[in-house]
C-alpha positions as CSV (number, residue, x, y, z in Angstrom):
1,X,-7.6,-17.8,-7.0
2,X,-5.8,-14.9,-6.7
3,X,-6.0,-11.3,-8.8
4,X,-3.8,-9.4,-8.9
5,X,-4.7,-5.4,-9.6
6,X,-2.4,-3.3,-10.7
7,X,-2.0,0.5,-10.6
8,X,-3.3,4.1,-9.5
9,X,-6.1,5.5,-8.9
10,X,-4.4,8.5,-8.9
11,X,-3.2,8.6,-12.4
12,X,-6.0,8.7,-15.0
13,X,-7.1,5.0,-16.8
14,X,-4.1,3.3,-14.6
15,X,-7.2,4.1,-12.0
16,X,-9.4,0.6,-14.4
17,X,-8.7,-2.1,-12.8
18,X,-9.3,-0.8,-9.5
19,X,-12.9,0.8,-10.3
20,X,-13.6,-2.4,-12.1
21,X,-12.6,-4.6,-9.1
22,X,-14.7,-2.5,-7.2
23,X,-17.5,-3.5,-10.1
24,X,-18.0,-7.2,-10.0
25,X,-20.1,-8.9,-8.2
26,X,-20.4,-10.4,-3.9
27,X,-20.6,-13.5,-4.7
28,X,-17.2,-13.7,-8.1
29,X,-15.2,-11.9,-5.2
30,X,-15.9,-14.7,-2.6
31,X,-13.9,-16.7,-5.0
32,X,-11.2,-14.8,-5.1
33,X,-8.2,-13.6,-3.4
34,X,-7.9,-10.2,-4.6
35,X,-4.1,-8.6,-3.7
36,X,-3.8,-5.0,-4.6
37,X,0.1,-5.0,-6.7
38,X,0.2,-1.0,-8.0
39,X,2.5,-2.5,-11.1
40,X,3.2,-5.7,-12.0
41,X,6.3,-8.1,-10.1
42,X,7.7,-11.4,-10.7
43,X,7.4,-11.9,-7.0
44,X,3.3,-11.3,-6.9
45,X,2.8,-13.4,-9.3
46,X,5.2,-16.1,-6.8
47,X,3.7,-15.0,-3.8
48,X,0.5,-18.4,-3.9
49,X,0.2,-20.8,-3.4
50,X,1.6,-23.5,-5.8
51,X,-1.0,-24.6,-9.1
52,X,-3.0,-21.5,-8.0
53,X,-4.5,-18.9,-11.0
54,X,-3.5,-16.1,-11.3
55,X,-5.8,-12.7,-13.1
56,X,-4.0,-10.1,-14.0
57,X,-6.0,-6.5,-14.4
58,X,-4.6,-3.6,-16.0
59,X,-5.2,-0.4,-17.7
60,X,-2.3,-0.8,-21.1
61,X,-1.1,1.4,-24.2
62,X,-2.1,-0.4,-27.9
63,X,-5.2,-0.8,-27.0
64,X,-7.6,2.0,-28.4
65,X,-9.0,3.2,-25.1
66,X,-11.9,1.5,-23.4
67,X,-11.1,-1.4,-25.6
68,X,-10.8,-4.3,-22.9
69,X,-8.5,-7.9,-23.9
70,X,-8.4,-11.2,-21.8
71,X,-5.6,-13.3,-22.8
72,X,-4.2,-17.1,-21.1
73,X,-1.2,-16.6,-20.0
74,X,-0.4,-20.3,-22.3
75,X,-1.2,-17.3,-24.9
76,X,1.5,-15.1,-23.9
77,X,4.0,-18.1,-23.6
78,X,3.0,-18.5,-27.3
79,X,3.9,-15.3,-28.2
80,X,1.0,-14.2,-28.8
81,X,1.1,-9.7,-28.7
82,X,0.3,-8.3,-25.1
83,X,-0.8,-4.7,-24.5
84,X,2.7,-3.2,-23.5
85,X,1.9,-2.1,-19.3
86,X,1.3,1.9,-19.5
87,X,5.0,2.9,-18.1
88,X,8.8,2.7,-19.6
89,X,10.2,1.5,-15.8
90,X,7.9,-1.1,-15.8
91,X,9.0,-5.0,-17.0
92,X,6.6,-5.3,-20.0
93,X,3.9,-8.1,-19.2
94,X,5.6,-11.3,-21.7
95,X,8.7,-11.0,-20.0
96,X,7.4,-10.5,-15.4
97,X,5.4,-13.7,-17.3
98,X,8.5,-15.9,-18.9
99,X,10.8,-14.5,-15.6
100,X,8.3,-16.1,-13.3
101,X,7.8,-19.4,-15.4
102,X,11.3,-19.3,-15.6
103,X,11.3,-20.6,-11.6
104,X,8.6,-21.6,-10.8
105,X,7.7,-22.9,-13.8
106,X,4.2,-22.7,-16.5
107,X,1.3,-19.8,-14.9
108,X,-1.9,-20.3,-14.8
109,X,-4.9,-17.7,-15.3
110,X,-4.0,-15.1,-17.7
111,X,-4.2,-11.7,-18.7
112,X,-7.3,-8.8,-18.4
113,X,-6.4,-5.2,-19.6
114,X,-8.2,-1.9,-20.8
115,X,-6.7,0.4,-23.8
116,X,-5.7,3.7,-21.4
117,X,-4.7,7.1,-22.9
118,X,-4.7,9.3,-20.7
119,X,-2.5,7.6,-17.3
120,X,-1.2,11.6,-15.9
121,X,-1.5,11.8,-12.0
122,X,-4.1,13.5,-11.3
123,X,-6.1,12.7,-14.6
124,X,-9.9,11.8,-14.1
125,X,-9.7,8.3,-16.2
126,X,-11.6,8.9,-19.8
127,X,-14.9,9.1,-21.5
128,X,-13.9,5.6,-23.3
129,X,-12.8,4.2,-20.1
130,X,-15.3,5.0,-18.3
131,X,-17.7,3.3,-20.0
132,X,-16.1,0.4,-20.7
133,X,-15.7,0.1,-17.1
134,X,-18.9,-2.4,-16.4
135,X,-17.7,-4.8,-19.5
136,X,-14.3,-5.0,-17.7
137,X,-15.5,-5.7,-14.6
138,X,-17.4,-8.6,-16.5
139,X,-14.7,-10.3,-18.7
140,X,-12.3,-10.1,-14.9
141,X,-15.7,-11.8,-13.6
142,X,-15.2,-14.3,-16.6
143,X,-12.0,-14.9,-16.4
144,X,-11.9,-15.3,-12.8
145,X,-14.8,-18.3,-13.0
146,X,-13.0,-20.0,-16.1
147,X,-9.6,-20.4,-13.5
148,X,-12.3,-21.9,-10.7
149,X,-13.6,-24.0,-13.1
150,X,-10.5,-25.5,-14.4
151,X,-9.1,-25.8,-11.4
152,X,-12.2,-27.6,-10.2
153,X,-11.7,-29.9,-13.2
154,X,-7.5,-30.6,-12.4
155,X,-8.3,-31.5,-8.8
156,X,-10.8,-34.1,-9.8
157,X,-8.5,-34.8,-12.6
158,X,-6.4,-35.1,-9.1
159,X,-8.6,-37.3,-7.4
160,X,-9.6,-39.7,-9.9
161,X,-5.6,-40.3,-10.9
162,X,-5.0,-40.3,-7.1
163,X,-8.4,-43.5,-6.4
């Protein structure tokens, strides 16, 4: 299972994912490969073992600062309204996921995002984001736990099919 951490430590609330991942419990960190990708791109979603779950962690506009939202890729596929990446030159998350799924098939896992307010260079995280970092980290842990458990169930089911 892979966690893709988006954001930049020197751009205010864009640092939220980086800061939250630092708060993950050691036991959780051992259950996942954590990759810092800056911006989410199709290639980051494709560069993983086949069938392996991926959790994308990011800050987004369109949510109240500090509000944390967790959604599966299945929700994104079904057209559920997803958070908007903070930068105008990034593709929207549903488009990145859609392109990756066209190439490699359905993705296992999902998104955990936090609403941000100020993404300017040199800014510090806003008060709402700072106050929610622990909650953000716990939601990331929950998403990792769910993805690992789903992967274990899938592996058990495949083993039963072979037997």
